[in-house]
N, C-alpha and C positions, 0 to 999 in steps of 0.2 A: 435482478439487474446484473449481478456478478455471474461470470461464466468462465469456463475453460480451465485447462490445466489439471494435473493430478494433485489432489489435496493430501497433505500430510495427515497422519492419524488413521489411515485406512490400510489394514493388512498388517502382518507381523505381530509383534507384541508391544506395540507402541500404546501404552495405556493412558498417557496424559497429554496435556497441552502445555506442559512446562518446558519442553525441549525447544531449543532455538531453531528458527526457520528463517528463510528469506521469502518474502512476498514481493512479487513484481506485479503491479497493476497498471493497466493502460486505461486512462479515463478519457472518454469521448464526450463531446458536447461543446458548450461555450465556456471553456475553462482557462483560456489564456487572456491576460490583460485585465483580470478581475480580482486579483489577490488570492487566487486559488492555491498557488504553491506555498505562499506564506501561511495560509490557513492549514494546509496539510502539515507543514513543518510544526506549527503550534500543536496540532492534534497528536502527531507522532511523538513529539517531545513529551507531552502530557502522559503518554502511554509508555514512555521509557524506551522508545525505539530509535535505532540509528538508521540512516539511509539518505535518500535524496528524492527530490521532486524536480523533474526536468521537462521543460517545454520541448515538444517534438515539432519538426517542420510541418507535419500533416495536421497540426492543430490540437493533437492530444497532449496530455500530460502523462509522463511515465513516473510512477511512484515505486521506489524500491525501499522496502523496510525490512530490517532484521531485528529479531528479538524473540520473546516467547510467543509460541503459536497463538495462544489466547489473545495476546495484545495485538498481534498482526490481524487476527480475525476481527477484533474490535475496530481497528483502523479501516479495514475493508468495508465493514458495515457502515461506518461514518461516511466513507467516500460515496457510497450508493444511497445514502439516506435522504438526499435532497436538501440538506442543511448547508451545503458548501456554497461559497460564492460562485456566481455564474449559474450555469445549468448543466448538470451531468445527465447524459442520455444513456450511457452504457459504461460498465466497468468490466474489463476482461482481466483475468488473473492467472498467474502461474506461481506454483510453489516449488521451492528448491532448497538445497542445503545452504547453510550460512557460509559466507565467505569472509566475514569480518573485515570488510573493506571500508568501513565508515567510522570516523571518529565521533560523529554526532549525526544530526539531521541537517542537510544542506539543501538550498535551492540552487538549481543550475539553469 
């Protein structure tokens, strides 16, 4: 279900998943007006991630999460697992460097 973007941990001498990363995921489906952003905030907070969940005008939710790569991968798996409120049909992802722009995890 998840697709797209260059993933960290490939190439170079990056041996672990302890390094901080930024995951940006776009979640398609029936994910607005069903408590999806609050659910994402709860899951991300449980994983110790900072970031945001934002409704987009096209009906998707954009999830930005920063933290250890392994925890971001756990969040990505949960987003695509089918256990979220509403109905997720596709999750597209992009990995990048941390920008440290979030004091916690917020809904927008």
